[in-house]
VEXMIBA-801092 format. One record per residue (C-alpha): residue number from 1; x, y, z. Coordinates in nm, 3 decimals, padded with zeros to 5 digits. Example, Ala and Ser with C-alpha at 12.3 -4.5 7.8 and 13.67 -1.06 7.14 Angstrom:
> seq,c1,c2,c3
> 1,01.230,-00.450,00.780
> 2,01.367,-00.106,00.714
! end
This chain:
> seq,c1,c2,c3
> 1,-01.586,-01.688,00.774
> 2,-01.875,-01.550,00.979
> 3,-02.030,-01.226,00.854
> 4,-02.168,-00.943,01.068
> 5,-02.331,-00.612,00.976
> 6,-02.077,-00.404,01.174
> 7,-01.833,-00.392,01.467
> 8,-02.108,-00.343,01.725
> 9,-02.270,-00.669,01.618
> 10,-01.935,-00.846,01.657
> 11,-01.899,-00.713,02.011
> 12,-02.253,-00.812,02.105
> 13,-02.204,-01.164,01.975
> 14,-01.847,-01.241,02.083
> 15,-01.761,-01.007,02.375
> 16,-01.402,-01.071,02.265
> 17,-01.105,-01.065,02.503
> 18,-00.864,-01.072,02.207
> 19,-00.847,-00.824,01.917
> 20,-01.074,-00.904,01.625
> 21,-00.978,-00.821,01.266
> 22,-01.271,-00.713,01.048
> 23,-01.254,-00.777,00.673
> 24,-01.451,-00.568,00.424
> 25,-01.437,-00.758,00.098
> 26,-01.679,-00.523,-00.075
> 27,-01.459,-00.221,00.003
> 28,-01.152,-00.389,-00.146
> 29,-01.343,-00.494,-00.456
> 30,-01.473,-00.141,-00.504
> 31,-01.122,00.003,-00.478
> 32,-00.997,-00.250,-00.732
> 33,-01.271,-00.168,-00.982
> 34,-01.196,00.203,-00.939
> 35,-00.831,00.157,-01.038
> 36,-00.907,-00.090,-01.316
> 37,-01.166,00.141,-01.470
> 38,-01.014,00.485,-01.409
> 39,-00.636,00.463,-01.398
> 40,-00.512,00.531,-01.756
> 41,-00.303,00.215,-01.771
> 42,-00.242,-00.111,-01.587
> 43,-00.273,-00.149,-01.209
> 44,-00.048,-00.392,-01.020
> 45,-00.140,-00.468,-00.658
> 46,00.164,-00.428,-00.430
> 47,00.128,-00.744,-00.224
> 48,00.354,-00.624,00.059
> 49,00.079,-00.388,00.177
> 50,-00.139,-00.681,00.278
> 51,-00.069,-01.041,00.166
> 52,-00.401,-01.180,00.291
> 53,-00.508,-01.460,00.054
> 54,-00.871,-01.352,00.083
> 55,-00.778,-00.998,-00.020
> 56,-00.562,-01.110,-00.311
> 57,-00.844,-01.326,-00.448
> 58,-01.098,-01.047,-00.398
> 59,-00.882,-00.804,-00.598
> 60,-00.841,-01.062,-00.876
> 61,-01.217,-01.120,-00.890
> 62,-01.267,-00.743,-00.918
> 63,-01.037,-00.716,-01.219
> 64,-00.678,-00.678,-01.092
> 65,-00.470,-00.922,-01.298
> 66,-00.113,-00.805,-01.224
> 67,00.066,-00.824,-00.891
> 68,00.381,-00.651,-00.767
> 69,00.567,-00.912,-00.560
> 70,00.875,-00.823,-00.357
> 71,01.003,-01.162,-00.238
> 72,01.006,-01.523,-00.350
> 73,00.759,-01.597,-00.070
> 74,00.515,-01.347,-00.223
> 75,00.576,-01.499,-00.566
> 76,00.488,-01.845,-00.433
> 77,00.184,-01.716,-00.244
> 78,00.021,-01.534,-00.535
> 79,00.103,-01.808,-00.783
> 80,-00.054,-02.070,-00.553
> 81,-00.372,-01.864,-00.535
> 82,-00.387,-01.733,-00.892
> 83,-00.227,-01.957,-01.155
> 84,-00.309,-01.709,-01.435
> 85,-00.201,-01.386,-01.266
> 86,00.090,-01.182,-01.405
> 87,00.361,-01.149,-01.140
> 88,00.617,-00.869,-01.150
> 89,00.921,-00.906,-00.920
> 90,00.972,-00.538,-00.840
> 91,01.221,-00.550,-00.551
> 92,01.545,-00.401,-00.691
> 93,01.771,-00.635,-00.488
> 94,01.700,-01.008,-00.519
> 95,01.895,-01.329,-00.466
> 96,01.999,-01.521,-00.775
> 97,01.807,-01.826,-00.652
> 98,01.488,-01.619,-00.610
> 99,01.521,-01.481,-00.962
> 100,01.580,-01.827,-01.106
> 101,01.286,-01.983,-00.924
> 102,01.056,-01.694,-01.012
> 103,01.147,-01.717,-01.379
> 104,01.170,-02.095,-01.423
> 105,00.906,-02.224,-01.183
> 106,00.649,-01.944,-01.161
> 107,00.653,-01.776,-01.500
> 108,00.777,-01.437,-01.383
> 109,00.913,-01.232,-01.671
> 110,00.919,-00.880,-01.523
> 111,01.197,-00.773,-01.285
> 112,01.318,-00.439,-01.154
> 113,01.676,-00.327,-01.093
> 114,01.878,-00.019,-01.012
> 115,02.240,-00.130,-01.065
> 116,02.454,-00.297,-01.327
> 117,02.527,-00.578,-01.081
> 118,02.156,-00.657,-01.047
> 119,02.115,-00.654,-01.425
> 120,02.395,-00.905,-01.463
> 121,02.247,-01.119,-01.186
> 122,01.907,-01.130,-01.357
> 123,02.058,-01.218,-01.693
> 124,02.268,-01.498,-01.544
> 125,01.991,-01.640,-01.324
> 126,01.751,-01.661,-01.619
> 127,02.015,-01.821,-01.846
> 128,02.026,-01.511,-02.068
> 129,01.655,-01.525,-02.139
> 130,01.527,-01.323,-02.432
> 131,01.173,-01.262,-02.303
> 132,01.246,-01.034,-02.007
> 133,01.071,-00.710,-01.919
> 134,01.324,-00.516,-01.714
> 135,01.234,-00.197,-01.528
> 136,01.513,00.037,-01.418
> 137,01.417,00.209,-01.094
> 138,01.488,00.580,-01.094
> 139,01.534,00.771,-00.769
> 140,01.279,01.049,-00.731
> 141,01.177,01.291,-00.460
> 142,00.945,01.197,-00.172
> 143,00.888,01.557,-00.066
> 144,00.512,01.540,-00.122
> 145,00.465,01.213,00.066
> 146,00.412,01.134,00.432
> 147,00.667,00.849,00.427
> 148,00.985,00.881,00.222
> 149,01.109,00.606,-00.008
> 150,01.385,00.815,-00.164
> 151,01.693,00.678,00.012
> 152,01.711,00.301,-00.022
> 153,01.644,00.225,-00.389
> 154,01.675,00.393,-00.726
> 155,01.955,00.510,-00.951
> 156,02.027,00.882,-00.960
> 157,01.923,01.062,-01.275
> 158,02.284,01.163,-01.345
> 159,02.390,00.797,-01.354
> 160,02.087,00.644,-01.524
> 161,02.183,00.663,-01.895
> 162,02.448,00.385,-01.901
> 163,02.224,00.148,-01.702
> 164,01.926,00.217,-01.928
> 165,02.139,00.154,-02.236
> 166,02.279,-00.171,-02.096
> 167,01.934,-00.291,-01.993
> 168,01.792,-00.208,-02.334
> 169,02.048,-00.441,-02.492
> 170,01.919,-00.750,-02.306
> 171,01.552,-00.667,-02.240
> 172,01.266,-00.764,-02.465
> 173,01.077,-00.475,-02.301
> 174,01.248,-00.188,-02.122
> 175,01.074,-00.002,-01.845
> 176,01.144,00.286,-01.609
> 177,00.986,00.274,-01.265
> 178,00.994,00.493,-00.955
> 179,00.822,00.541,-00.620
> 180,00.728,00.886,-00.493
> 181,00.688,00.763,-00.133
> 182,00.393,00.636,00.068
> 183,00.078,00.848,00.109
> 184,00.157,01.110,-00.154
> 185,-00.055,01.412,-00.066
> 186,-00.030,01.591,-00.400
> 187,-00.063,01.478,-00.764
> 188,00.238,01.699,-00.836
> 189,00.459,01.427,-00.685
> 190,00.398,01.221,-00.999
> 191,00.430,01.514,-01.238
> 192,00.771,01.596,-01.093
> 193,00.884,01.232,-01.107
> 194,00.768,01.188,-01.466
> 195,00.973,01.491,-01.565
> 196,01.279,01.303,-01.437
> 197,01.171,01.006,-01.644
> 198,01.155,01.230,-01.952
> 199,01.508,01.358,-01.892
> 200,01.638,01.005,-01.833
> 201,01.493,00.881,-02.162
> 202,01.636,01.174,-02.357
> 203,01.979,01.139,-02.197
> 204,01.995,00.766,-02.270
> 205,01.836,00.784,-02.619
> 206,01.655,00.454,-02.562
> 207,01.314,00.324,-02.660
> 208,01.103,00.269,-02.347
> 209,00.812,00.026,-02.347
> 210,00.686,00.060,-01.988
> 211,00.655,00.360,-01.759
> 212,00.565,00.248,-01.406
> 213,00.467,00.528,-01.168
> 214,00.478,00.295,-00.868
> 215,00.269,00.336,-00.557
> 216,00.205,00.620,-00.316
> 217,-00.164,00.667,-00.394
> 218,-00.318,00.792,-00.069
> 219,-00.600,00.688,00.157
> 220,-00.784,00.905,00.409
> 221,-00.665,00.926,00.771
> 222,-00.719,01.184,01.049
> 223,-00.524,01.494,00.954
> 224,-00.450,01.356,00.607
> 225,-00.722,01.444,00.356
> 226,-00.575,01.410,00.006
> 227,-00.725,01.535,-00.321
> 228,-00.951,01.291,-00.506
> 229,-00.769,01.007,-00.681
> 230,-00.913,01.117,-01.014
> 231,-00.686,01.421,-00.990
> 232,-00.382,01.198,-00.952
> 233,-00.485,00.993,-01.253
> 234,-00.546,01.301,-01.467
> 235,-00.209,01.455,-01.376
> 236,-00.026,01.129,-01.446
> 237,-00.201,01.088,-01.778
> 238,-00.114,01.438,-01.897
> 239,00.249,01.408,-01.789
> 240,00.290,01.062,-01.940
> 241,00.140,01.171,-02.270
> 242,00.432,01.408,-02.324
> 243,00.703,01.144,-02.269
> 244,00.923,01.043,-02.565
> 245,00.820,00.676,-02.557
> 246,00.706,00.429,-02.818
> 247,00.348,00.446,-02.941
> 248,00.278,00.102,-02.794
> 249,00.430,00.178,-02.454
> 250,00.233,00.089,-02.142
> 251,00.162,00.299,-01.831
> 252,00.164,00.106,-01.503
> 253,00.102,00.182,-01.137
> 254,00.153,-00.023,-00.820
> 255,-00.111,00.072,-00.560
> 256,-00.075,-00.103,-00.227
> 257,-00.224,00.121,00.042
> 258,-00.495,00.252,-00.191
> 259,-00.627,-00.097,-00.266
> 260,-00.596,-00.245,00.083
> 261,-00.639,00.028,00.347
> 262,-01.017,00.010,00.356
> 263,-01.020,-00.372,00.370
> 264,-00.943,-00.409,00.743
> 265,-01.034,-00.254,01.073
> 266,-00.987,-00.397,01.421
> 267,-01.180,-00.420,01.746
> 268,-00.972,-00.378,02.064
> 269,-01.075,-00.389,02.428
> 270,-00.987,-00.127,02.688
> 271,-00.822,-00.313,02.976
> 272,-00.739,-00.008,03.189
> 273,-00.774,00.368,03.190
> 274,-00.513,00.598,03.347
> 275,-00.611,00.957,03.290
> 276,-00.590,01.018,02.916
> 277,-00.409,00.687,02.853
> 278,-00.595,00.372,02.753
> 279,-00.438,00.027,02.789
> 280,-00.566,-00.184,02.499
> 281,-00.500,-00.537,02.376
> 282,-00.313,-00.460,02.053
> 283,-00.025,-00.227,01.985
> 284,00.327,-00.168,01.856
> 285,00.397,-00.538,01.797
> 286,00.061,-00.592,01.634
> 287,-00.157,-00.414,01.383
> 288,-00.074,-00.073,01.535
> 289,00.296,-00.084,01.441
> 290,00.267,00.237,01.239
> 291,00.077,00.417,01.513
> 292,00.362,00.344,01.753
> 293,00.669,00.379,01.536
> 294,00.582,00.659,01.295
> 295,00.299,00.826,01.490
> 296,00.041,00.734,01.227
> 297,-00.310,00.835,01.329
> 298,-00.590,00.595,01.252
> 299,-00.962,00.675,01.282
> 300,-01.125,00.533,01.596
> 301,-01.471,00.501,01.741
> 302,-01.609,00.351,02.059
> 303,-01.849,00.066,01.987
> 304,-01.983,00.034,02.341
> 305,-02.347,00.140,02.321
> 306,-02.355,00.374,02.621
> 307,-02.048,00.587,02.535
> 308,-02.178,00.882,02.335
> 309,-02.059,01.187,02.528
> 310,-01.812,01.463,02.431
> 311,-01.480,01.349,02.286
> 312,-01.134,01.386,02.435
> 313,-00.783,01.308,02.317
> 314,-00.634,00.977,02.431
> 315,-00.308,00.789,02.390
> 316,-00.282,00.410,02.384
> 317,-00.059,00.155,02.551
> 318,-00.046,-00.191,02.394
> 319,-00.056,-00.521,02.584
> 320,00.313,-00.611,02.597
> 321,00.559,-00.536,02.879
> 322,00.752,-00.276,02.676
> 323,00.733,00.098,02.730
> 324,00.784,00.124,02.354
> 325,00.439,-00.031,02.310
> 326,00.291,00.320,02.310
> 327,00.083,00.510,02.057
> 328,00.055,00.880,02.133
> 329,-00.223,00.955,01.884
> 330,-00.411,01.163,01.973
> 331,-00.713,00.937,01.933
> 332,-01.049,01.108,01.976
> 333,-01.288,00.903,02.191
> 334,-01.574,00.967,02.434
> 335,-01.457,01.134,02.754
> 336,-01.628,00.871,02.972
> 337,-01.465,00.569,02.808
> 338,-01.351,00.310,03.062
> 339,-01.210,-00.039,03.111
> 340,-01.430,-00.301,02.947
> 341,-01.528,-00.078,02.654
> 342,-01.450,-00.167,02.294
> 343,-01.290,00.051,02.026
> 344,-01.291,00.000,01.651
> 345,-00.970,00.120,01.484
> 346,-01.016,00.180,01.112
> 347,-00.811,00.183,00.792
> 348,-00.571,-00.093,00.903
> 349,-00.577,-00.289,00.578
> 350,-00.250,-00.136,00.455
> 351,00.043,-00.270,00.657
> 352,-00.154,-00.288,00.983
> 353,-00.310,-00.633,00.970
> 354,00.003,-00.763,00.795
> 355,00.242,-00.646,01.071
> 356,00.102,-00.852,01.362
> 357,00.347,-01.063,01.561
> 358,00.314,-01.303,01.855
> 359,00.554,-01.110,02.078
> 360,00.489,-01.163,02.450
> 361,00.222,-01.416,02.358
> 362,-00.015,-01.157,02.213
> 363,-00.134,-01.122,01.854
> 364,-00.403,-01.388,01.833
> 365,-00.773,-01.331,01.777
> 366,-01.060,-01.392,01.542
> 367,-01.103,-01.269,01.186
> 368,-01.457,-01.198,01.070
> 369,-01.626,-01.026,00.779
> 370,-01.843,-00.715,00.811
> 371,-02.065,-00.556,00.551
> 372,-02.075,-00.191,00.660
> 373,-01.871,00.093,00.513
> 374,-01.510,00.159,00.619
> 375,-01.451,00.464,00.837
> 376,-01.322,00.659,00.537
> 377,-01.324,00.592,00.166
> 378,-01.193,00.733,-00.159
> 379,-01.437,00.534,-00.367
> 380,-01.800,00.597,-00.278
> 381,-01.829,00.900,-00.502
> 382,-01.977,01.129,-00.237
> 383,-01.659,01.280,-00.091
> 384,-01.614,01.654,-00.131
> 385,-01.288,01.779,-00.271
> 386,-01.097,01.890,00.041
> 387,-00.915,02.172,-00.138
> 388,-01.044,02.523,-00.171
> 389,-00.899,02.552,-00.522
> 390,-01.008,02.375,-00.838
> 391,-00.647,02.351,-00.949
> 392,-00.573,01.987,-01.033
> 393,-00.209,02.014,-00.927
> 394,-00.224,02.081,-00.552
> 395,00.098,02.167,-00.368
> 396,-00.031,02.063,-00.026
! end
């Protein structure tokens, strides 16, 4: 893979007519080392955020040894790349054949569940194995997160005790897991969720070996400046220390966005300008899915050398024939931007690069490596705390 110093160098060399994905291996490795060294437990990379083989290998080389896989395809992918990695099948609803293949062919021993039916399915598909680590997913609030994950999965606290007791009977290791939602903007999200874990353990009177706080660790986007990740880790550590669990219990987390967001950005070309609307060559059916469908704002900058004037707000149209291929932003760019200019769109490593399709014949383009810094980072050590208070538990 060809390496460039930055997006401007890519534009000068390629003058691309198709979008170009930029990989930042060093940024991903730095994020991985941060979690490995500072999170007070074990970090599992949530592969769904970005299943790029290059990224997965980079995280492994930086110290991430456990991977949260959500499908048999992800199990096969990570196992093919990393024969020694620990794979944890954390989707609460799986087919029996996927469970059996994961267990028998790929060495998966950790599975999540949120119903009695799924527990029975796992036990049957693994031929009543006695070496299972089973994590019961508890439903928790997503009120402090930008994207809710509170509706689809998780057993309610009021119903959790019988499932925990039944799982304890067949599990070599019993875990409780949860997910506070994507882009959690306050450490208190985890404190609140861990209090539910405490109540669930007391109600069920079971010995718990694993407490998995899931994902939700935030990255930096326009209009979304979270507290430093160290505050999240400190809050989780304090709350977990008070749980009634065994002395040898393990604390886990499943960062996806936080490990992958800074890995990718993308260069797009302006094909047309219509007032404050720019027609670009990627969009809702490509890496900008979130910008179109949930109004996610990504950082942008013009990489055409002669566009340095005052900024204005712009919206984007993607390249397909659909009106739905629209991203309202606003995206702040030079007021004199025009057709033929190039824009770098940052922080697309989480879900963005992974969501590209070939709809309408679009979605192709080069992938290159760059060595400059991402547009925003949680990991350089020079970011000021965005809050006015020193209180570790920020309530937005």
